C-alpha positions in Angstrom: 56.2 110.0 -73.3 52.4 109.9 -73.2 52.5 106.8 -75.4 55.0 105.1 -73.0 52.9 106.0 -70.0 49.8 104.6 -71.7 51.6 101.3 -72.4 52.8 101.1 -68.7 49.3 101.9 -67.5 47.9 99.1 -69.7 50.5 96.7 -68.4 49.7 97.6 -64.8 46.0 97.0 -65.5 46.7 93.6 -67.0 48.9 92.6 -64.1 46.3 93.8 -61.6 43.7 91.6 -63.2 46.2 88.7 -63.6 47.2 88.5 -60.0 43.8 87.6 -58.6 43.3 85.1 -61.4 46.6 83.3 -60.5 45.7 83.4 -56.8 42.3 81.8 -57.6 44.0 79.0 -59.4 46.1 78.2 -56.3 43.1 78.3 -53.9 41.8 75.0 -52.6 38.6 73.7 -54.2 35.2 74.2 -52.5 34.6 70.5 -52.9 34.3 68.4 -49.8 36.9 65.6 -49.3 36.4 62.8 -46.9 39.2 60.4 -46.0 38.0 57.1 -44.5 39.2 53.9 -43.0 37.6 50.7 -41.8 38.6 47.4 -40.1 42.2 48.6 -39.4 42.3 46.1 -36.5 45.4 47.8 -35.1 47.6 46.8 -38.1 49.9 49.8 -37.7 53.1 48.2 -38.9 52.6 48.4 -42.6 53.6 51.1 -45.2 50.2 52.8 -44.7 49.5 53.8 -41.1 48.3 56.7 -39.0 51.4 58.8 -39.6 50.7 58.6 -43.4 47.0 59.3 -43.2 47.8 62.3 -41.0 50.2 63.7 -43.6 47.7 62.9 -46.4 45.0 64.9 -44.6 47.4 67.9 -44.5 48.3 67.4 -48.2 44.6 67.3 -49.1 44.0 70.6 -47.4 46.1 72.2 -50.2 43.8 70.6 -52.7 40.4 70.9 -51.0 39.1 73.6 -48.6 37.1 71.1 -46.6 38.6 67.8 -45.5 37.3 65.3 -43.0 38.8 62.0 -41.7 36.5 59.3 -40.4 36.6 55.6 -39.4 33.8 53.0 -39.8 34.8 50.8 -36.9 37.0 47.9 -35.7 40.1 50.0 -35.0 41.1 49.1 -31.4 41.5 45.3 -31.6 43.3 42.9 -33.8 47.0 42.7 -32.9 49.2 43.0 -29.9 49.6 46.7 -30.7 45.9 47.1 -29.8 45.3 44.5 -27.1 48.3 45.1 -24.9 46.8 48.4 -23.6 43.2 47.7 -24.6 43.3 50.3 -27.5 44.7 53.3 -25.6 47.6 53.9 -27.9 45.6 53.3 -31.0 43.2 56.0 -29.9 46.2 58.3 -29.2 47.3 57.7 -32.8 43.9 58.4 -34.1 43.8 61.6 -32.1 47.2 62.7 -33.4 46.2 61.8 -36.9 43.2 64.2 -36.7 40.2 61.9 -36.9 37.0 63.9 -36.9 34.5 61.1 -36.3 34.1 57.4 -35.9 31.4 54.8 -35.4 31.5 51.6 -33.2 32.3 48.3 -34.8 31.6 45.1 -33.1 35.2 44.8 -32.0 35.0 48.0 -30.1 33.1 46.0 -27.5 35.9 43.3 -27.1 37.3 44.9 -24.0 33.8 44.8 -22.4 31.3 47.6 -22.1 33.6 49.5 -19.7 36.4 49.2 -22.2 34.2 50.5 -25.0 33.2 53.5 -22.8 36.9 54.1 -21.9 37.8 54.2 -25.6 35.2 56.9 -26.1 36.7 58.9 -23.2 40.2 58.7 -24.6 39.0 59.8 -28.0 39.3 63.5 -28.9 36.7 62.9 -31.7 33.1 62.0 -31.2 31.5 58.5 -31.8 28.1 58.3 -33.4 25.6 55.4 -33.7 21.9 55.7 -34.4 20.9 52.1 -33.3 22.9 51.5 -30.1 20.6 52.2 -27.1 20.0 51.6 -23.4 17.4 49.1 -22.3 15.5 48.3 -19.1 13.1 45.4 -18.6 12.9 44.8 -22.4 12.0 48.5 -23.0 14.1 50.6 -25.2 15.6 53.8 -23.7 17.7 56.6 -25.0 20.5 56.2 -27.5 23.9 55.7 -25.9 25.6 58.0 -28.5 24.4 60.8 -30.8 22.9 59.4 -34.0 24.8 61.8 -36.2 27.2 64.8 -36.4 26.6 67.8 -38.6 29.7 69.5 -40.1 29.2 73.0 -41.6 31.4 73.1 -44.7 30.8 76.2 -46.7 27.4 76.2 -48.3 26.8 72.6 -47.2 25.7 71.1 -43.9 27.0 67.6 -44.0 25.5 65.1 -41.6 27.3 61.8 -40.9 25.1 59.1 -39.4 26.7 56.3 -37.5 25.4 52.7 -37.7 26.6 49.7 -35.6 26.0 46.1 -36.7 23.5 44.1 -34.7 25.9 41.2 -35.0 27.9 42.9 -32.2 25.9 40.8 -29.7 27.3 37.5 -31.0 30.5 38.6 -32.6 31.5 40.3 -29.4 30.0 38.8 -26.3 26.3 38.9 -25.3 27.3 39.2 -21.6 28.8 42.7 -22.2 25.3 43.9 -23.0 23.8 42.4 -19.9 23.7 43.1 -16.2 25.0 40.6 -13.6 21.6 38.8 -13.7 21.7 38.2 -17.5 19.2 41.0 -18.3 19.9 43.1 -21.4 20.7 46.7 -20.4 22.0 47.7 -23.9 20.5 47.0 -27.3 21.5 47.4 -31.0 18.5 47.5 -33.2 18.3 45.0 -36.0 15.2 42.9 -36.1 14.8 39.5 -37.8 13.7 41.2 -41.0 16.0 44.2 -40.6 13.0 46.6 -40.2 14.1 47.9 -36.8 17.6 48.8 -38.2 16.1 50.5 -41.2 13.7 52.5 -39.1 16.5 53.8 -36.9 18.6 54.8 -39.8 15.7 56.5 -41.5 14.8 58.4 -38.3 18.4 59.6 -38.0 18.4 60.8 -41.6 15.1 62.6 -41.2 16.2 64.3 -38.0 19.5 65.4 -39.5 17.6 66.9 -42.4 15.2 68.6 -40.0 18.4 70.0 -38.3 19.4 71.6 -41.6 21.6 68.9 -43.2 21.9 69.3 -46.9 23.9 66.1 -47.4 23.7 62.9 -45.4 26.5 60.3 -45.3 26.1 57.0 -43.5 29.2 55.8 -41.6 28.2 52.2 -41.0 29.8 49.0 -39.7 27.4 46.6 -41.5 29.2 45.0 -44.4 28.0 43.1 -47.4 28.4 39.4 -46.3 25.4 37.2 -47.0 25.8 35.9 -43.5 25.0 39.4 -42.2 21.6 39.6 -43.9 19.2 41.3 -43.4 21.6 43.8 -41.8 23.9 44.6 -44.7 24.7 48.0 -46.0 23.1 47.4 -49.4 19.9 46.2 -47.8 19.9 49.2 -45.5 20.4 51.6 -48.4 17.5 49.9 -50.3 15.1 50.4 -47.4 15.8 54.0 -46.6 15.8 57.3 -48.5 17.8 60.5 -48.2 21.4 59.2 -48.1 24.0 60.7 -50.3 26.7 58.0 -49.8 27.5 55.1 -47.5 31.0 54.5 -46.0 31.0 50.9 -44.8 33.0 48.4 -42.8 32.7 45.0 -41.1 32.9 42.5 -44.0 36.5 43.6 -45.0 35.3 44.0 -48.6 37.1 46.1 -51.1 34.5 48.3 -52.8 35.9 51.4 -54.4 32.6 52.8 -55.4 29.3 51.1 -56.1 26.0 52.7 -56.8 23.1 51.2 -54.9 19.5 52.3 -55.4 17.7 53.5 -52.3 14.0 53.2 -51.4 13.0 56.0 -53.9 15.2 54.7 -56.7 18.0 57.3 -56.2 21.6 56.0 -56.4 23.7 56.0 -53.3 27.5 55.7 -53.5 28.8 52.7 -51.4 32.4 52.3 -50.5 34.6 50.1 -48.2 38.4 50.0 -48.1 39.0 46.3 -47.2 41.1 45.7 -44.1 44.3 46.2 -42.1 45.2 49.7 -43.6 45.8 48.1 -47.0 44.4 51.3 -48.5 42.8 54.7 -47.6 39.4 55.7 -48.9 38.8 59.1 -50.5 35.4 60.5 -51.3 34.9 63.9 -53.0 31.6 65.7 -53.1 31.5 68.3 -55.9 30.5 71.8 -54.7 29.0 72.6 -58.2 27.0 69.4 -59.0 26.9 67.5 -55.7 28.3 64.5 -57.6 30.1 61.9 -55.4 33.4 60.4 -56.5 35.4 57.8 -54.7 38.9 56.5 -55.0 41.5 54.6 -53.1 44.9 56.0 -52.0 47.1 52.9 -52.2 50.9 52.4 -52.1 53.4 50.9 -54.6 56.8 49.7 -53.7 59.8 51.4 -55.1 62.3 48.8 -56.2 66.0 49.0 -56.9 68.4 46.5 -58.3 70.8 45.0 -55.8 74.4 45.6 -56.8 77.2 43.2 -55.9 80.7 44.1 -54.7 81.9 43.9 -58.3 79.5 46.6 -59.3 77.2 44.3 -61.3 73.6 43.4 -60.5 73.1 40.5 -58.2 71.1 37.7 -59.9 69.1 34.8 -58.5 69.5 31.1 -59.5 67.2 31.7 -62.5 69.3 34.5 -63.8 66.9 37.3 -62.8 68.2 40.5 -61.3 67.5 40.7 -57.5 65.6 43.8 -56.4 64.9 45.3 -53.0 62.3 47.7 -51.6 63.8 51.1 -51.0 60.6 53.1 -50.5 57.0 53.6 -51.3 54.8 56.0 -53.3 51.2 56.8 -53.0 48.9 56.1 -56.0 45.5 57.6 -56.6 43.4 59.4 -59.2 41.9 62.0 -56.9 44.8 62.6 -54.5 47.5 64.8 -56.1 49.6 65.6 -53.1 53.1 64.5 -52.2 54.2 61.2 -53.7 55.0 59.9 -50.2 54.5 61.6 -46.8 54.5 60.9 -43.1 53.7 63.0 -40.1 56.8 62.9 -37.8 54.9 63.5 -34.5 52.4 60.7 -35.2 55.2 58.4 -36.5 57.2 58.9 -33.2 54.1 57.7 -31.1 53.7 54.7 -33.4 57.4 53.7 -33.5 57.9 54.0 -29.8 54.8 51.9 -29.0 55.8 49.2 -31.6 59.3 49.0 -30.2 58.0 48.5 -26.7 55.6 45.7 -27.7 58.1 44.1 -29.9 60.6 44.0 -27.1 58.0 42.6 -24.7 56.8 39.8 -27.0 59.8 39.3 -29.2 61.4 36.4 -27.3 61.8 33.4 -29.6 60.3 30.3 -28.0 60.4 27.9 -31.0 60.4 27.5 -34.8 58.7 25.7 -37.6 59.6 25.0 -41.3 55.8 24.5 -41.9 53.5 27.2 -43.1 50.7 27.7 -40.5 48.0 29.6 -42.3 44.3 30.3 -42.6 44.2 31.5 -46.2 44.0 29.8 -49.6 46.5 30.7 -52.3 43.9 33.2 -53.7 43.8 34.9 -50.3 40.4 33.5 -49.5 40.0 33.2 -45.7 39.3 29.6 -44.8 39.3 29.3 -41.0 35.7 30.5 -40.7 34.3 28.0 -43.1 36.5 24.9 -43.0 39.3 23.2 -41.1 42.8 24.8 -41.3 46.2 23.7 -39.8 46.3 26.8 -37.6 42.8 26.0 -36.4 43.9 22.5 -35.6 47.0 23.8 -33.8 45.0 26.3 -31.7 42.5 23.6 -30.7 45.3 21.1 -29.9 47.0 23.8 -27.7 43.8 23.9 -25.6 43.6 20.1 -25.3 47.3 19.9 -24.5 47.0 22.6 -21.8 44.5 20.7 -19.7 45.9 17.3 -20.5 49.4 18.4 -19.3 47.7 19.6 -16.1 46.4 16.1 -15.6 42.9 17.3 -16.1 40.4 15.0 -17.7 39.8 16.7 -21.0 37.9 14.9 -23.8 37.4 17.6 -26.5 38.7 21.1 -27.3 37.0 23.7 -29.5 38.3 26.9 -31.0 36.0 29.4 -32.8 37.4 30.3 -36.2 36.8 34.0 -35.7 39.4 33.9 -32.9 42.2 32.6 -35.2 43.6 35.7 -36.9 47.0 35.1 -38.4 48.3 35.1 -41.9 51.1 32.7 -42.9 53.5 31.8 -40.1 56.9 30.1 -40.7 60.4 30.2 -39.2 60.9 31.6 -35.7 57.9 31.5 -33.3 57.9 34.2 -30.6 55.3 35.3 -28.1 54.3 37.9 -30.6 53.8 35.2 -33.2 51.3 33.6 -30.8 49.7 36.9 -30.2 49.2 37.3 -34.0 47.1 34.1 -33.9 45.1 34.9 -30.8 44.7 38.7 -30.4 41.7 38.9 -28.1 43.1 38.1 -24.7 40.5 35.4 -24.0 41.1 32.9 -21.1 41.1 29.1 -21.2 38.5 27.2 -19.2 37.2 23.7 -18.9 33.5 22.7 -18.6 31.5 19.5 -18.3 28.8 19.3 -21.0 26.5 16.7 -22.5 27.0 15.1 -25.9 23.8 16.8 -26.9 25.2 20.2 -26.1 28.4 19.4 -28.0 26.3 18.3 -31.1 24.3 21.5 -31.0 27.5 23.5 -30.8 29.0 21.8 -33.8 25.7 22.3 -35.7 25.5 26.0 -34.8 29.1 26.5 -35.9 28.5 24.6 -39.2 25.3 26.4 -40.1 26.7 28.2 -43.1 29.5 25.8 -44.0 29.7 25.0 -47.7 27.7 28.0 -48.7 30.6 30.4 -49.3 29.7 32.4 -46.3 32.0 32.9 -43.3 31.0 32.2 -39.8 33.2 33.3 -36.9 31.6 30.5 -34.8 32.8 27.8 -37.1 34.5 25.3 -34.7 38.0 24.1 -35.1 38.4 21.0 -33.0 40.7 18.6 -31.1 40.0 15.1 -29.8 36.9 14.9 -32.1 36.1 14.5 -35.7 32.8 15.2 -37.5 31.2 15.5 -41.0 29.1 18.3 -42.4 26.5 17.6 -45.1 26.7 20.9 -47.0 23.6 20.1 -49.0 21.5 19.7 -45.9 19.6 23.0 -45.2 20.3 24.9 -42.0 17.3 25.0 -39.6 19.0 26.0 -36.4 16.9 28.3 -34.3 18.1 31.7 -33.2 16.6 34.9 -31.7 16.5 38.4 -33.2 20.0 39.0 -31.8 21.5 36.0 -33.6 21.8 33.9 -30.5 21.1 30.1 -30.6 17.8 29.2 -29.0 17.1 25.7 -30.2 18.3 22.6 -32.1 17.6 22.4 -35.9 14.0 21.7 -36.7 14.8 19.9 -39.9 17.6 17.5 -38.9 21.3 18.0 -38.3 23.9 18.9 -41.0 26.6 17.6 -38.7 26.8 13.8 -38.4 29.2 10.9 -37.8 30.7 12.7 -34.7 33.5 10.7 -33.1 35.4 11.4 -29.9 38.9 10.1 -29.2 39.1 7.6 -26.3 42.3 8.1 -24.5 42.1 4.7 -22.8 41.6 2.6 -25.9 43.0 4.8 -28.6 39.8 4.3 -30.5 37.4 6.9 -31.9 34.0 6.3 -30.3 30.6 7.6 -31.5 29.4 10.6 -29.7 27.0 9.6 -26.9 24.3 12.3 -26.7 23.5 11.4 -23.1 27.1 11.1 -21.9 29.1 13.8 -20.1 32.3 15.2 -21.7 34.9 17.6 -20.4 35.2 20.4 -23.0 38.1 22.8 -23.2 37.7 26.2 -24.8 37.9 29.9 -24.1 35.6 32.0 -21.9 34.4 33.9 -25.0 32.6 30.8 -26.3 32.0 28.7 -23.2 31.3 31.3 -20.5 30.3 34.5 -22.3 28.3 32.7 -25.1 30.2 34.6 -27.8 29.1 33.9 -31.4 25.7 33.0 -29.9 26.7 29.6 -28.3 24.0 29.8 -25.7 23.7 26.0 -25.6 26.6 26.1 -23.2 24.5 28.2 -20.7 24.3 26.2 -17.5 27.2 23.9 -18.3 29.2 22.8 -15.2 32.4 24.8 -14.7 35.4 22.6 -13.9 38.2 25.2 -14.1 38.3 28.7 -15.3 40.7 31.6 -15.8 43.6 29.2 -16.4 45.8 31.0 -19.0 45.5 33.7 -21.6 45.0 32.6 -25.2 48.4 33.5 -26.7 50.1 31.9 -23.7 48.2 28.7 -24.3 49.7 28.6 -27.8 53.2 29.4 -26.4 52.8 26.6 -23.8 52.0 24.1 -26.6 55.0 25.2 -28.8 57.3 24.7 -25.9 55.9 21.2 -25.5 57.4 20.1 -28.8 60.9 18.7 -28.6 63.3 21.6 -28.8 60.4 23.8 -29.5 60.5 22.7 -33.2 57.0 22.3 -34.6 56.9 19.7 -37.4 53.9 18.2 -39.2 53.3 15.2 -36.9 55.6 15.5 -33.9 53.0 16.9 -31.5 53.4 15.8 -27.9 49.8 14.8 -28.1 50.5 12.3 -31.0 53.4 10.9 -29.0 51.3 10.3 -26.0 48.1 9.1 -27.6 48.4 6.7 -30.6 45.9 7.4 -33.3 45.3 11.0 -32.2 44.8 12.9 -35.4 47.7 15.4 -35.9 49.1 16.6 -39.2 49.9 20.2 -39.7 51.6 19.8 -43.1 48.9 21.5 -45.2 46.8 24.6 -44.7 43.6 22.4 -45.1 44.4 20.5 -41.9 44.4 16.8 -41.1 40.8 15.8 -42.0 39.2 16.2 -38.6 36.3 18.0 -40.3 35.0 16.5 -43.5 32.5 18.4 -45.7 30.5 16.2 -48.1 27.6 17.3 -50.2 24.3 15.3 -50.3 25.6 12.2 -48.5 22.2 11.4 -47.0 18.6 11.0 -48.0 16.2 13.7 -46.7 14.6 12.9 -43.4 11.5 14.1 -41.6 12.4 15.3 -38.1 9.7 16.5 -35.7 10.4 18.3 -32.4 8.0 19.4 -29.7 10.7 20.9 -27.5 10.4 24.6 -26.6 12.4 26.9 -28.8 14.5 28.0 -25.9 16.0 24.5 -25.3 17.4 21.7 -27.3 14.9 19.0 -28.1 15.5 15.5 -26.8 17.5 13.7 -29.5 18.2 10.0 -29.3 21.2 8.2 -30.7 18.8 6.5 -33.2 17.5 9.7 -34.7 21.1 11.2 -34.7 22.7 8.3 -36.6 20.6 9.0 -39.7 23.4 7.7 -42.0 22.6 4.2 -40.6 18.9 4.3 -41.6 18.2 1.5 -44.0 16.4 2.8 -47.1 16.5 -0.3 -49.3 13.0 -1.8 -49.5 10.8 -3.4 -52.2 7.5 -3.3 -50.3 4.7 -1.2 -51.9 3.9 0.3 -48.5 7.5 1.6 -48.1 7.3 3.1 -51.6 4.0 4.8 -50.8 5.4 6.1 -47.5 8.5 7.5 -49.3 6.3 9.2 -51.9 4.1 10.8 -49.2 7.2 12.1 -47.4 8.7 13.4 -50.6 5.5 15.3 -51.5 5.4 16.7 -48.0 9.0 17.8 -48.3 8.3 19.4 -51.7 5.3 21.3 -50.3 7.5 22.6 -47.5 10.1 23.8 -49.9 7.5 25.6 -52.1 6.0 27.2 -49.0 9.4 28.5 -47.8 10.2 29.8 -51.3 6.9 31.7 -51.4 7.6 33.2 -48.0 11.0 34.4 -49.1 9.4 36.0 -52.2 7.1 37.9 -49.9 
C-alpha cells in the first residue's frame, strides 16, 4: 500500500511539473511582430486585402505576444475604390483591420490639404511624420504631426518614426502646400543635399531615445529610386544613427530584407513590400537577441482540374488539362497561422463598397480587341519613361475633347504618372476608364508660348533613357519630339524639386513638330508663337510634378470634365464604341494625324535616340526663376553645320572640347566631394 501511494505521489509530482511546462510551450513568444503594408493604392479587390490582414493579425497573436500593424503611406488613392469617396471607406477598412500606425505618403495629399486632414480625422490610428511642418514667411514652425509613437511591449519600448518624402510637393500638387497667394504654409524637409531630411530623422531618433525608447523603427515613404536621390531610404539610413530597422514605401520596390550600414557602421534592416497588396510584410524582433528578421506573407493559388460532363479532365487545344482557381493559401517562413483566413466583419465592409462602386461605374460604353497597357512583358513600367499606347490614348482623349467642342486646340499633354492602368482589353466601362485615370483631375485649356512648351517637354524628359522613372514624363497628342538620351540633363530646379529655369547646357529635347490642322503638315515648333494646350489642372494649373513654367499661362477654359469621363467621351467617339488601332475619330478628321494603338510602345510620337548630336556650348544670362530667351537658331541645333576644313574651325573645336572636358572633370570632382 505504501509503495502504491509513493508511486501515485511521484506521478502527481511529475504531472504537476509537466502541466506548467506544456502551458509554457503554448504561450505566445515574447518576440515583437510587426505587420506592414505600403503603396496599397486602394487595390482592395485582390486575394490579399484588409480582411485577410485583419485575420492574419489575429492569427499572429497566437504566435507572438506583441503584434503591431503599420502602413508606410499611399493607401487612400489609386483606384475608384479610393477616389469615389476620397479615401473614407479605405480608412474605415484600415480601422476595422486594426492598424496601429501610419505615415503620410505623397498621395495622401491628392485630395488637397483639407482632404489629408480629413483622412487623419477619420483614422482611429495615429499618423506620424518627423519632417512635415507648418511654415510662415519662409520660417519653419511646429511639426504638423508627432514625429514618432512609442509602444511599450514587454521589456521593450519600441519607437516608430514617420518620414514623408519631400517629393510630395511635386508628386502631389505644390498649391496644396500654399495659401491663396502662393506662399508656402507647409513644408517637408529635404534639402538639395538631403541634409535637412537627415537632420529631422536624427532629431526624432534622439528624442525618442531620450523618451525611453529601446528600439527605433523608421516608417518611411522615401523609396530607393535613383530619381528620388538624395532623399532615398538607403541614403537616409547611411546619414543617421540609432535605427533598428526601416520599413519603406514610395518606390514600389520589393525588398524582403536588406542590411544597410548606418552612419556608425551598424547594420539596419530595410524592407518594402512592393505595391497593390501583392504581399504583406512581417518583421520579427527577437526578445532574446534583438535580432531582426523579415519575411513576406504571400499567397498561392489552389488549382483543381476542370472535369467534363463525361467525368474526364477537360483538355485545351494542346492536350493539357485545364485547371481553375478554387482558393488560395498563405505562404511564409515566419507566419505559421491558418493556411487561409479572412475577417468576416472587414470583408463585409469591403464587399459592400466594391459592389456599390462596381454598379455605379460598371456600365459598358465600348470595347477593344487591342491591349492598352503601360508595362513591358517583364512587368517594367514604361509610361513614366517612354511613350505607351495608353499614354497616346489618354493624350488623344484630351485633344478630342476640346476639338469636339470646337475649341482651337493645338497640343495635348498627359503626365505619365497620371496613367495608372495595367493591361486593358475587351469591354470598356466607366470603371475601366477610372482604372486609367484614378485621380479625379479636371481638363483645362490654356494658351502658352512655344518656349513654355519646349521647357515642359524638357522637364518631363530630364531622366528619359537613364532607367529612372519620372511621373512628369509627358505623353502627347498633336505633337512629336525627339529626346537625345546621351545629352546630360541641366534643367534648373529648387530644393522642392520644382522647375525654376531652362537647361543651362542645352536641350535634350529637339526636333519638336506640331500638327497643323489646316494643312495637315507637321510644322516646326515656333518658340515665339502662341499655342493652345490641353491638359489637366494638376499639371497646367496646380503645377504638379513641378511644371512651374506654366505659371502665368492664359487660361482659356477650365473645369471642363473629370479625367475618367474625358476618356469615356473619347471611347464613345469611336464608331460603335469599338476602339481599333487606327480608327480614331481624330485620324478620320485630320489626315496625317499620328494614331496607332496597336503596340504598347505607341505610334512613334516620342523618339529616343542616343548621341544624335555633337555637344554644344550654351550660355544663358537669364535669371534662374525664368526661362532664358531661346531663339529658333539656338534651338535647331541638329541643323548646325559642323563640316569644315579651316584651321581656325579646328582650333575652335579643340578649345570648346577642352572646355567641355574641364567642366566634366569639375562636376565629377564635386560629386566625389
